Structure formats: structure tokens, C-alpha cells
C-alpha positions as CSV (number, residue, x, y, z in Angstrom):
1,M,267.9,-66.2,254.8
2,A,264.9,-67.2,256.8
3,I,261.9,-68.9,255.2
4,R,258.8,-68.8,257.3
5,K,256.8,-72.0,258.1
6,G,254.2,-72.5,255.4
7,Q,256.0,-70.3,252.8
8,H,258.1,-71.4,249.8
9,G,260.5,-68.5,249.7
10,T,261.6,-65.2,251.2
11,W,262.0,-61.7,250.0
12,I,265.3,-61.4,251.9
13,T,267.6,-61.9,249.0
14,D,271.4,-61.7,249.1
15,E,271.1,-58.2,247.6
16,M,268.7,-57.1,250.4
17,K,271.0,-58.6,253.0
18,A,274.0,-56.7,251.6
19,A,272.0,-53.5,251.5
20,Y,271.0,-53.8,255.2
21,I,274.6,-54.6,256.2
22,Q,275.7,-51.4,254.5
23,L,272.9,-49.4,256.1
24,H,273.9,-50.8,259.4
25,R,277.5,-49.7,258.8
26,L,276.2,-46.3,258.0
27,G,274.2,-46.2,261.2
28,F,270.7,-46.4,259.7
29,A,269.8,-50.1,260.1
30,H,269.1,-51.4,263.6
31,S,268.0,-54.6,265.2
32,A,266.8,-55.8,268.5
33,E,267.3,-59.4,269.5
34,A,266.0,-61.8,272.1
35,W,268.3,-64.6,273.2
36,Q,267.7,-67.6,275.4
37,H,270.4,-70.0,276.6
38,G,272.8,-68.5,274.0
39,K,270.5,-69.0,271.1
40,L,268.8,-66.2,269.1
41,V,265.0,-66.8,269.5
42,G,263.4,-63.7,268.2
43,G,263.8,-60.1,267.2
44,L,263.2,-57.4,264.7
45,Y,265.0,-55.0,262.4
46,G,264.4,-51.8,260.5
47,I,265.7,-48.4,259.6
48,R,266.1,-45.3,261.8
49,L,265.9,-41.8,260.3
50,G,265.9,-38.9,262.7
51,N,263.3,-39.6,265.4
52,V,261.4,-42.3,263.4
53,F,262.0,-46.0,263.3
54,F,260.6,-47.9,260.3
55,G,260.1,-51.5,261.4
56,E,260.9,-54.0,258.5
57,S,260.4,-57.5,259.9
58,M,260.0,-59.4,263.1
59,F,260.6,-63.1,263.8
60,S,260.1,-65.5,266.7
61,H,261.3,-69.0,267.3
62,V,260.0,-69.0,270.9
63,S,256.6,-67.7,271.9
64,N,256.6,-63.9,272.6
65,A,260.4,-63.6,271.9
66,S,259.7,-60.9,269.2
67,K,257.4,-59.1,271.6
68,F,260.0,-59.0,274.3
69,A,262.7,-57.7,271.8
70,F,260.2,-55.1,270.5
71,I,259.2,-53.9,274.0
72,Q,262.8,-53.6,275.1
73,Y,263.7,-51.7,271.9
74,V,260.8,-49.3,272.2
75,Q,261.9,-48.5,275.7
76,Q,265.4,-47.6,274.3
77,L,263.9,-45.6,271.4
78,Q,261.8,-43.6,273.9
79,K,265.0,-42.7,275.8
80,E,266.4,-41.5,272.4
81,N,263.4,-39.3,271.8
82,V,262.0,-41.4,268.9
83,Q,258.5,-40.2,268.3
84,L,257.1,-42.7,265.7
85,V,257.5,-46.4,265.0
86,D,256.2,-47.3,261.6
87,C,255.0,-50.9,261.7
88,Q,254.0,-50.9,258.0
89,L,251.0,-53.2,258.5
90,H,248.3,-53.1,261.1
91,T,248.0,-56.6,262.6
92,P,246.5,-57.9,265.8
93,H,250.0,-58.8,267.0
94,L,251.3,-55.3,266.6
95,E,248.1,-53.8,268.1
96,S,248.7,-56.0,271.2
97,L,252.0,-54.1,271.5
98,G,250.3,-50.7,271.3
99,A,250.2,-50.0,267.6
100,C,247.3,-48.0,266.2
101,M,246.2,-46.8,262.8
102,I,246.7,-43.1,261.9
103,S,245.7,-41.2,258.8
104,R,248.1,-40.8,255.8
105,Q,248.2,-37.1,256.4
106,H,249.0,-37.5,260.1
107,F,251.8,-39.9,259.1
108,I,253.2,-37.5,256.6
109,D,253.0,-34.6,259.2
110,L,254.9,-36.8,261.7
111,L,257.5,-37.7,259.1
112,E,258.1,-34.0,258.2
113,K,258.4,-33.1,261.9
114,N,260.7,-36.0,262.9
115,I,263.0,-36.6,260.0
116,A,264.4,-33.2,259.5
117,G,267.7,-33.3,257.6
118,Y,267.4,-36.8,256.0
């Protein structure tokens, strides 16, 4: 479990880790990773339902590593017809990657359109 610099704990408990492993086995949890010289230096993970990816968390041990992983993953998601990436929070970091705020109703409309059958 990763504890961020300046924080005293993490919400990534053993139970959360087990749940994500099971979700991965079922094909719902996905991750994108950035490696440098054989070492994991950044990435992100989240849940994919239909044509929507719900980003859960990003991390970076090397400057811009999570950005690199995210950009590469979005390019893959575009090839797979994913229409929405839910970033959960609007931050300057995510805005620098192209994120923008949308209304709750627009978000709900996009979910209804792109998660049919889940």
C-alpha cells in the first residue's frame, strides 16, 4: 500500500486491494503503467464499464510519469471507443491533460448512453 508524501495513511486497505484484484480478474479494473529502466515510476488505475473509464487514482515517482501513462492509456481507450473518462475531481493536473467540468445532468446522460447493459 502506498502512502503519499506528507500523509499519515492510505485509503487503499487490504480489502480494497483484494476487491480491485477481483475486479481485474472479472475484466473491470484496468491500469496503465509507466516504467523506466525496469522500475515502475508512475501510472493510474480505475474501473471500465461499457464505454466509460472511471479513474480511481494516479501516482508518480518521476516527474510526468503519470501523465505519460494517462496519455498513452487515453489513446488506447479512444481506439476502443471509450467516450468518457471520469476523473472524479477537477484539478489543475487533470485539466492540463484535457479534463473539463461538465454538469451533473450531462454526466448522467453520458453514463446512460455509454454504460448500456451494466
